[in-house]
C-alpha positions as CSV (number, residue, x, y, z in Angstrom):
1,M,-60.3,85.0,9.2
2,S,-58.5,88.1,10.2
3,K,-56.5,90.4,8.0
4,T,-53.3,89.5,9.7
5,F,-53.4,85.9,8.5
6,P,-52.0,86.7,4.9
7,S,-49.2,88.6,6.5
8,V,-48.3,85.7,8.7
9,L,-48.3,83.4,5.7
10,T,-46.1,85.8,3.8
11,V,-43.5,85.9,6.6
12,Y,-43.7,82.1,7.1
13,F,-42.9,81.3,3.5
14,F,-40.5,84.1,2.3
15,V,-38.3,84.5,5.3
16,P,-36.7,81.0,5.1
17,V,-36.3,81.4,1.3
18,F,-34.5,84.7,1.8
19,L,-32.2,83.2,4.5
20,F,-31.4,80.2,2.4
21,G,-30.6,82.4,-0.5
22,Q,-28.2,84.4,1.5
23,Y,-26.5,81.3,2.9
24,D,-26.2,79.7,-0.5
25,T,-24.8,82.9,-2.0
26,G,-22.2,83.0,0.7
27,N,-21.2,79.4,0.0
28,R,-20.7,80.0,-3.7
29,Y,-18.6,83.1,-3.0
30,T,-16.4,81.1,-0.5
31,A,-15.9,78.2,-3.0
32,L,-15.1,80.6,-5.8
33,S,-12.6,82.5,-3.7
34,S,-10.8,79.3,-2.7
35,E,-10.3,78.2,-6.2
36,K,-7.6,80.8,-7.0
37,P,-4.8,82.2,-4.7
38,V,-4.8,85.8,-3.7
39,T,-1.4,86.3,-5.2
40,D,-2.8,85.9,-8.7
41,Y,-4.9,89.0,-8.5
42,F,-3.0,92.0,-9.8
43,D,-4.2,95.4,-11.1
44,N,-1.9,95.0,-14.2
45,V,0.9,93.0,-15.7
46,D,3.6,95.3,-14.3
47,D,2.5,94.6,-10.8
48,K,2.6,90.9,-11.3
49,S,6.0,91.2,-13.0
50,F,7.3,93.2,-10.1
51,Y,6.0,90.6,-7.6
52,Q,7.7,87.7,-9.5
53,R,11.0,89.6,-9.7
54,Q,11.0,90.1,-6.0
55,R,10.5,86.4,-5.5
56,I,13.3,85.6,-7.9
57,H,15.5,88.1,-6.1
58,G,14.8,86.4,-2.8
59,M,15.6,83.0,-4.3
60,K,18.9,84.2,-5.5
61,R,19.8,85.4,-2.0
62,E,18.9,82.0,-0.6
63,I,21.0,80.2,-3.3
64,N,24.0,82.5,-2.5
65,D,23.7,81.6,1.2
66,Y,23.4,77.9,0.4
67,S,26.4,78.0,-2.0
68,E,28.5,79.7,0.6
69,R,27.6,77.1,3.2
70,L,28.4,74.3,0.8
71,H,31.7,75.9,0.0
72,N,32.6,76.1,3.6
73,L,31.6,72.5,4.2
74,Q,33.7,71.4,1.2
75,S,36.7,73.4,2.5
76,R,36.5,71.7,5.9
77,F,36.2,68.3,4.2
78,D,39.4,69.0,2.2
79,E,41.3,70.1,5.2
80,I,40.3,67.1,7.3
81,F,40.6,64.3,4.8
82,Y,43.0,65.6,2.3
83,G,45.1,68.1,4.2
84,L,44.4,70.9,1.8
85,S,43.4,74.5,2.4
86,R,41.4,76.3,-0.2
87,G,41.7,79.7,1.4
88,N,38.9,82.3,1.0
89,S,38.3,81.9,-2.7
90,F,34.5,81.7,-2.7
91,S,32.5,84.0,-5.0
92,K,28.7,84.2,-5.0
93,P,26.9,82.9,-8.1
94,F,24.4,85.7,-8.2
95,N,24.6,89.5,-7.7
96,T,21.9,90.6,-5.3
97,E,23.1,94.1,-4.7
98,I,20.6,95.6,-7.2
99,N,17.1,95.2,-5.8
100,P,14.2,94.9,-8.2
101,T,12.2,98.1,-8.9
102,R,8.6,98.5,-10.0
103,P,8.4,99.2,-13.7
104,A,7.3,102.7,-14.8
105,K,3.8,102.8,-16.1
106,K,3.6,103.2,-19.8
107,D,1.0,103.3,-22.4
108,L,-0.1,99.7,-23.2
109,Y,-0.1,100.5,-26.9
110,E,3.2,102.3,-27.0
111,P,5.5,100.3,-29.3
112,R,9.1,99.5,-28.1
113,S,12.1,100.9,-29.8
114,R,15.2,99.1,-30.8
115,Q,17.0,100.5,-27.7
116,T,14.5,98.7,-25.4
117,Y,15.2,95.3,-27.0
118,E,18.9,95.9,-26.9
119,S,18.7,96.4,-23.2
120,L,16.9,93.1,-22.8
121,A,18.8,91.0,-25.3
122,P,22.4,89.7,-24.9
123,K,25.1,91.8,-26.5
124,G,25.4,91.0,-30.2
125,S,22.3,88.9,-30.4
126,L,20.2,91.4,-32.4
127,P,20.9,92.1,-36.1
128,Q,22.6,95.4,-36.9
129,V,20.0,97.4,-38.8
130,S,19.6,101.1,-39.1
131,V,16.4,102.7,-37.7
132,E,15.5,106.1,-38.8
133,Q,14.1,108.6,-36.4
134,G,10.4,108.1,-35.9
135,Q,10.5,104.5,-37.0
136,F,9.9,101.8,-34.4
137,Y,11.9,98.5,-34.3
138,S,10.1,95.2,-34.7
139,P,11.7,92.3,-32.8
140,P,12.8,89.2,-34.8
141,S,10.3,86.4,-35.3
142,D,12.5,84.1,-33.2
143,S,12.5,85.9,-29.9
144,S,14.2,83.0,-28.0
145,A,17.5,84.8,-28.3
146,L,16.2,87.5,-25.9
147,F,16.0,85.0,-23.1
148,E,19.0,82.8,-23.7
149,P,21.5,83.1,-20.8
150,Q,24.8,84.7,-21.5
151,E,28.0,82.7,-21.3
152,Q,29.5,83.1,-17.9
153,N,32.9,82.6,-16.4
154,P,33.0,78.9,-15.2
155,V,34.5,80.1,-11.9
156,N,31.4,82.2,-11.1
157,Q,28.8,79.6,-12.3
158,L,26.7,77.8,-9.7
159,A,27.9,74.2,-10.1
160,F,27.5,71.8,-7.2
161,Q,29.6,68.7,-7.8
162,V,29.7,65.7,-5.6
163,E,33.4,65.2,-6.5
164,A,35.7,67.9,-5.2
165,P,37.7,69.8,-7.9
166,G,41.1,68.1,-8.1
167,T,44.0,67.2,-10.3
168,Y,43.5,63.5,-10.6
169,T,40.8,62.3,-13.0
170,E,39.9,58.8,-14.3
171,D,37.4,58.1,-17.0
172,G,36.4,61.8,-17.1
173,K,35.6,61.9,-13.4
174,T,37.5,63.5,-10.5
175,K,38.8,60.8,-8.2
176,A,41.1,62.6,-5.7
177,L,42.4,66.0,-4.7
178,F,45.9,64.8,-5.7
179,N,47.4,62.6,-8.3
180,P,48.4,59.3,-6.6
181,S,50.8,58.5,-9.4
182,N,52.8,61.7,-8.8
183,H,52.0,63.0,-5.3
184,S,55.4,64.6,-4.8
185,G,54.6,67.5,-7.2
186,S,55.4,68.5,-10.8
187,G,59.0,69.4,-10.6
188,K,58.7,71.8,-7.6
189,L,61.1,71.7,-4.7
190,G,59.3,70.3,-1.7
191,K,60.3,69.3,1.9
192,Y,60.0,66.1,3.8
193,F,60.3,64.8,7.3
194,I,60.4,61.1,8.1
195,L,60.0,59.5,11.6
196,T,60.4,55.7,11.7
197,P,60.6,53.7,14.9
198,G,61.8,50.1,14.4
199,Y,62.6,46.7,16.0
200,A,66.3,46.0,15.6
201,I,67.7,42.5,15.5
202,P,71.5,42.3,15.9
203,Y,73.2,39.4,14.2
204,K,76.9,39.8,15.1
205,V,78.5,37.8,17.9
206,H,81.9,38.9,19.3
207,K,83.9,35.7,20.3
208,P,87.2,35.6,22.1
209,S,90.3,34.3,20.3
210,S,91.5,30.8,20.7
211,P,93.5,30.0,22.7
212,P,92.1,32.6,25.2
213,I,94.4,35.3,26.5
214,N,93.9,37.5,29.6
215,K,90.8,39.8,29.6
216,Q,88.9,38.6,26.6
217,R,85.1,39.1,26.2
218,Y,82.3,37.1,24.6
219,R,79.6,39.6,23.6
220,R,76.2,38.9,22.2
221,Y,73.1,41.2,22.1
222,D,69.4,40.9,22.4
223,P,67.0,42.6,20.0
224,G,66.3,46.2,20.8
225,V,64.6,49.3,19.6
226,S,65.7,52.0,17.1
227,V,64.4,55.4,16.0
228,T,65.4,57.0,12.7
229,V,64.6,60.5,11.6
230,A,65.4,62.2,8.3
231,G,64.5,65.5,6.7
232,G,65.4,67.5,3.7
233,F,64.2,68.4,0.2
234,E,62.6,66.4,-2.6
235,K,62.2,67.0,-6.3
236,N,60.9,64.7,-9.1
237,D,60.7,61.8,-6.6
238,F,64.3,62.1,-5.5
239,R,65.2,63.1,-1.9
240,F,68.3,64.5,-0.3
241,G,68.8,65.6,3.2
242,L,70.2,64.7,6.6
243,G,69.3,61.9,9.0
244,G,69.9,60.7,12.5
245,M,69.6,57.3,14.2
246,Y,69.5,56.0,17.8
247,K,69.3,52.4,19.0
248,R,69.7,50.5,22.2
249,H,70.5,46.8,22.9
250,R,71.0,44.8,26.0
251,H,73.7,42.1,26.3
252,H,72.5,38.5,26.1
253,E,72.7,36.5,29.3
254,T,75.5,34.4,27.9
255,S,77.9,37.4,27.5
256,Y,81.0,37.2,29.7
257,E,84.5,38.5,30.3
258,Y,87.4,36.0,30.5
259,N,90.1,37.0,33.1
260,L,92.7,34.7,34.7
261,S,92.3,36.7,37.9
262,Y,88.7,35.7,38.3
263,P,88.1,32.7,40.6
264,G,86.8,29.4,39.3
265,P,87.9,26.9,36.8
266,H,86.7,28.9,33.7
267,H,87.8,32.4,34.9
268,R,84.5,33.9,33.6
269,K,82.3,36.8,34.8
270,Y,78.9,37.1,33.2
271,F,77.3,40.5,32.7
272,Q,74.1,42.0,31.2
273,N,74.7,45.7,30.4
274,H,73.7,47.9,27.5
275,A,75.0,49.3,24.2
276,E,73.7,52.6,22.8
277,T,74.5,53.8,19.3
278,F,74.1,57.4,17.9
279,A,74.6,58.1,14.2
280,G,74.3,61.0,11.8
281,F,74.2,60.5,8.0
282,L,73.5,62.0,4.6
283,D,70.1,60.8,3.5
284,L,69.5,60.0,-0.1
285,G,66.3,58.3,-1.4
286,Y,63.9,57.7,-4.3
287,E,60.2,57.1,-4.2
288,T,57.8,56.2,-7.0
289,S,54.1,55.3,-7.4
290,L,53.3,51.6,-7.7
291,W,49.4,51.4,-7.7
292,G,46.9,53.9,-6.6
293,N,48.0,55.6,-3.4
294,L,50.7,53.0,-2.8
295,D,54.3,54.0,-3.4
296,G,57.6,52.1,-3.2
297,Y,60.8,53.7,-1.9
298,I,64.5,52.9,-1.5
299,G,67.2,54.9,0.4
300,L,70.8,55.1,1.3
301,G,72.6,56.8,4.2
302,L,76.3,57.4,4.8
303,G,77.8,59.0,7.9
304,Y,79.4,58.5,11.3
305,Y,78.4,56.6,14.4
306,L,79.3,56.5,18.1
307,T,78.6,53.5,20.3
308,L,78.7,53.5,24.1
309,V,79.3,50.0,25.5
310,E,79.4,48.5,29.0
311,D,81.1,45.1,28.8
312,P,81.4,45.3,31.8
313,R,83.4,48.5,31.9
314,E,82.4,51.6,29.9
315,R,84.1,52.2,26.6
316,K,83.4,53.9,23.3
317,D,83.4,52.6,19.8
318,H,83.1,54.9,16.7
319,G,83.6,54.9,13.0
320,F,82.0,54.7,9.5
321,F,78.3,54.3,9.5
322,A,76.1,53.1,6.6
323,T,72.4,52.3,6.3
324,G,70.1,51.2,3.5
325,N,66.3,50.8,3.5
326,I,63.5,49.7,1.2
327,G,59.8,49.5,1.6
328,L,56.2,50.6,0.8
329,A,54.4,53.9,1.6
330,Y,50.6,54.4,1.6
331,N,49.6,58.0,1.0
332,F,46.6,59.2,3.0
333,N,46.9,62.6,1.2
334,E,49.5,64.9,-0.2
335,M,51.0,65.5,3.2
336,I,50.9,62.3,5.2
337,A,52.0,58.7,4.3
338,L,52.4,55.5,6.3
339,R,55.8,53.7,5.7
340,L,56.5,50.0,6.3
341,G,59.9,48.8,5.4
342,Y,63.2,47.1,6.1
343,R,66.5,48.9,7.1
344,Y,70.1,47.6,7.4
345,L,72.3,49.3,10.0
346,H,76.1,48.8,9.5
347,E,78.5,49.5,12.4
348,K,81.3,47.6,14.0
349,E,79.8,46.8,17.4
350,V,76.1,46.1,16.9
351,P,75.1,45.8,13.2
352,A,71.4,44.9,12.9
353,H,68.4,44.2,10.7
354,V,65.5,46.6,11.4
355,A,61.8,46.3,10.7
356,E,60.3,49.8,10.6
357,L,56.9,51.3,10.8
358,G,56.6,55.1,10.6
359,L,55.2,58.3,9.1
360,D,56.3,60.4,6.2
361,F,55.3,64.2,6.2
362,E,55.6,66.3,3.0
363,F,55.3,70.0,2.8
């Protein structure tokens, strides 16, 4: 057997063992390094503290941005559904102008003085004791006071509520941005504008005298349309202002004029023309809450009217005008309400009963 045979055996047995050992060592190192994140390795406590303070500072910035976006979303919601404008009253919950700094390296065994604890603790939380020069301060046994948050102004606190801040609460919870029981305000002078179209049903029939004389007319009117507007001031549920009204009716097909000069045994001439009425009046009203967002109202108007009639010739009729109304109003918010009611229109030519459906705007 040659001398190279032991050398071959040595290479044959020890090289695989050496390679396996290196492979196994690498596996153990990889497994060990994967058990703990890299961020947990710091040279000292101050480096780790500085790293955590940077993370907290970044979280504060994110919370400030989220709070501002939520504030803008809430303001848009109030403007769309409640008709309110909050203005630009947002304030950030955290102050991020001061960036975190790395702590200065100090002796690990250097004891802290009272001034150091006073800078960490809230004002007034440490006992007032005298410390002579050269004597170090020992913190109280209960050090939880050092980390208790200071009392903040509620306006600057970060508080995300599902209910928007409002004035009407029920069972301790905010229900609406306005108080439905008193939506007109608390003694303040406000303004209102009311627009109410209606369906006017005349009830008066003008009959000729008996026995008939020359040039007498029988006048009857079909239902027509009306529009009433009013505006003014309101205070403590009372309203006072000015109003206007317009309505139009067509003569019924049975309307006629009696004239002896007309041919025929009855001496009648039928016509179907129109009658238009214009009126202005002093508007007085009162509105009160009934249930939830539902209000009840009553009103009175006194003024002057002018009616233009074609029966069959044009003529004018004018005089004292009076109107009264009553109904219900549903408040969508503090500015807009839907009104449904009844109105009576008094005039000499075409008095009528009116069913109204309109809108009430408050400012």
